[in-house]
N, C-alpha and C positions, 0 to 999 in steps of 0.2 A: 640788383644782383646780376653778376655776370655768370650766366648759366654754363658757358663753356669752361670757365675756371672752376666752377663748383663741381662739375662732372669730372674734370681732371683731378681735382682734389680727392674725389671718391676713388678713382683708379689708382692714384699714387699711394694713398693710405692703405688701400686693400692690398696692393702689390707689396708694400713694405711689411704688412702683417704676415703675408705668406712667406716672404723672403726671410724674415726673422725666425719664423717657425721652422723653416728648412735649416737655417743655421743652428737652431737648437737641436734638431735631429742629428746633424753632423757632429755636434758636440757630444751628444748622448752616445754615439757610436764610439767615441774616444773615451767615454767615461768621465768627461769634464762637466760635472754636475753643477758647478758654480756658473759656468758659461751657459749651460742649459737654462738655468733659472733666469739669468740675465736676458737671454735671447727671447724666452717666452714672455718676460715682462715687457720687452720692447714690442713684441708681436701684439700683446694685449693692448698696449697704448695706441699703436697704429690702428688696430681694429676698432677701438673705441672712437678714434677720430673719424674713421670712415662711417661708423654707425651714427655718430652725432650729425654728420652732414646728411646722411640718408634720412634720419629722423626729421631734420629741419625741412628737407624737401617734401617729405610725406605730409608734414604739418602745413606747409604752404599750399600743397595740392588740395588738401581737405577732401580727398576722395572724389573730387569734382572734375578732374582733368585740367586743372589750372596750370600744371607744369607740363610743358610739351615733352612727349616721349619720342625720342629719335634713336637711331642706331647706336649713337655714342652713349646715350643714357642706358640702353639695354646692355651695352658692353660693360659699362661701369657696374651695373647690377651683377653681371656674370662674374666680374672680378671680386666683388664683395662675397658672393656666395661661394665661389671657389676657394677664396682665402679662409673662409669660416670652416668649410669642410676639410681643407688641408690641415688647418690647425687642430681640429678635433682628431683626425686620423694620426697626426704627428704626436699628439699627446698620448694616444694609446700606444704607439710604437715606442715612445720614450719610456712609458711604464714597463713595457716588455724588456727593454734594455736594462732598466734598473733591477727588475726581478731576476734577470739572467745574471747580472753582475753580483747580486746578493747571493744567489744560489751557488755560483762559482766560489765566492768568498767563504761561504758556509762549508762547502765541500772541502776546500783547502784547509780550513781550520779543524776539520774533523779527523 
């Protein structure tokens, strides 16, 4: 296994997950709910790819230090955790946008 390529795969997939989540937030600001769902689905898929690679590395390491940890590996882990946190926060913000839009629609209907 090429460790450098594997670590880059982690970084790329985590970055894509965060980017898609941010695009979903931008779509929510515009009220484009179909686009929100599409972008969140893409974010989930990228996040799963990153998680699958991470799980593979953890399994190979077996908690015994078999996988060398270097600054790039730590950087990749930072990307994964940041993208996970960003997605969680973005999903909460999207829920607020939906509630706000529903409240405005209900007020206009009344």
